[in-house]
C-alpha positions in Angstrom: -29.6 8.1 6.6 -26.2 6.5 7.4 -26.1 2.9 6.4 -24.0 0.8 8.7 -21.4 -1.4 7.0 -19.0 -3.9 8.4 -15.4 -3.5 7.6 -12.8 -6.1 8.5 -11.3 -5.5 12.0 -8.1 -3.8 11.1 -6.2 -0.8 12.2 -4.1 1.6 10.2 -1.3 3.3 12.0 0.1 6.5 10.4 3.9 7.0 10.4 5.4 10.4 9.6 7.8 10.5 6.6 11.2 11.6 7.9 13.1 14.4 6.2 16.5 13.4 7.6 19.6 12.5 5.5 19.1 9.6 3.2 21.3 6.6 3.3 22.2 5.4 -0.1 22.9 1.7 -0.5 24.6 -0.1 -3.4 22.4 -1.2 -6.3 23.9 -4.2 -8.1 23.6 -4.1 -11.9 22.6 -7.7 -12.2 19.1 -8.9 -11.2 19.1 -11.8 -8.8 17.0 -14.8 -9.7 14.9 -16.3 -6.9 15.4 -19.8 -8.4 18.9 -21.2 -9.0 22.1 -19.4 -7.8 23.9 -17.3 -10.4 27.5 -16.0 -10.5 28.0 -12.9 -8.3 28.5 -9.6 -10.2 31.6 -7.8 -9.1 30.4 -4.3 -9.9 27.9 -1.9 -8.5 25.8 -0.1 -11.0 24.7 2.8 -8.8 23.7 3.8 -5.3 20.1 4.3 -4.4 18.0 5.5 -1.4 15.2 3.1 -0.6 13.2 6.1 0.5 13.7 7.8 -2.9 12.8 4.6 -4.7 9.5 4.1 -2.8 8.5 7.7 -2.4 7.3 9.4 -5.6 6.2 12.8 -4.2 7.8 13.5 -0.7 5.3 16.3 0.1 2.3 14.0 -0.6 3.7 10.7 0.6 3.3 9.1 4.0 3.5 5.6 5.5 0.9 3.5 7.2 1.5 0.3 9.0 -1.1 -2.4 8.1 -2.8 -4.5 10.7 -5.2 -7.3 9.9 -5.5 -10.0 7.3 -8.0 -8.6 4.8 -5.3 -8.1 2.1 -3.2 -11.3 2.3 -4.2 -12.4 -1.2 -2.6 -9.2 -2.6 0.5 -10.1 -0.6 -0.1 -7.3 1.9 0.6 -8.7 5.4 0.1 -7.5 8.9 3.0 -5.3 9.9 3.8 -4.2 6.4 4.7 -0.5 6.0 2.6 0.8 3.1 3.9 3.8 1.1 0.8 5.9 0.4 1.0 8.7 -2.2 -1.8 11.3 -2.2 -0.6 12.9 -5.5 -1.3 9.9 -7.7 -4.4 9.9 -9.8 -6.7 7.1 -8.5 -7.5 4.3 -11.0 -9.6 1.2 -10.9 -7.4 -1.6 -9.7 -5.3 0.5 -7.4 -4.7 -0.6 -3.8 -5.9 2.5 -1.8 -6.1 3.8 1.7 -9.7 4.8 2.0 -11.9 6.4 4.7 -15.4 4.9 4.9 -17.7 6.3 7.5 -14.7 7.7 9.5 -12.8 4.4 9.5 -9.6 3.8 7.6 -9.2 0.7 5.5 -6.8 -0.6 2.8 -8.5 -2.3 -0.1 -8.4 -2.7 -3.9 -10.5 -0.1 -5.6 -12.9 -1.2 -8.3 -14.7 1.4 -10.5 -17.2 0.1 -13.0 -20.1 1.4 -14.9 -22.4 0.2 -12.2 -20.5 1.6 -9.2 -17.6 1.6 -6.9 -16.5 -1.1 -4.6 -13.6 -1.8 -2.2 -12.3 -5.4 -2.6 -10.6 -7.2 0.1 -7.8 -9.6 -0.6 -9.2 -12.4 1.5 -12.1 -14.5 0.8 -13.4 -14.4 4.4 -14.3 -10.8 3.9 -17.0 -9.3 1.6 -16.5 -6.4 -0.9 -17.8 -3.0 0.3 -20.3 -1.4 -2.1 -19.8 2.4 -2.0 -23.3 4.0 -2.0 -24.5 7.5 -1.6 -25.3 6.7 2.1 -21.7 6.2 2.9 -19.1 8.8 3.6 -16.2 7.8 1.4 -12.8 9.3 0.6 -9.7 7.9 -1.0 -6.8 9.2 1.1 -4.1 7.9 -1.3 -2.8 5.2 -3.5 -0.5 2.5 -2.1 2.7 3.0 -4.1 4.8 0.3 -2.4 5.6 -1.7 0.7 8.4 -2.2 3.0 8.6 -5.5 4.9 11.0 -6.9 7.3 11.9 -10.5 6.7 14.0 -10.7 9.9 14.0 -8.6 13.0 
């Protein structure tokens, strides 16, 4: 018997991870405070690729674009590009891309002695109790996000 559950109305769009040449940008040695301005550092510590920084295991990593508001309290916003890594061991407390009854969703995974739940990051949505009646699969762990501040 398949038990019907209500997931927040959100869509996950898959984006292929490109294998093209990486662009490495400067990484400044000093951390920049978000509060008061600090003197500018004149030297660059290294050059990094944002792709390499976010992607732990290229063969197991892909991007999904988040749609919906069910994760706003975890600072995951509509339009964010989530970096999902399928090679990471899933732990309680991870933000995961899950498939529940053939529908994708992004939620915080809670594993306790009493069971497994998917927790939204928005009080207007209820947690999803994972029961034997549900088809459930964790597709990967959200490793990071990319967000545009300005178009």
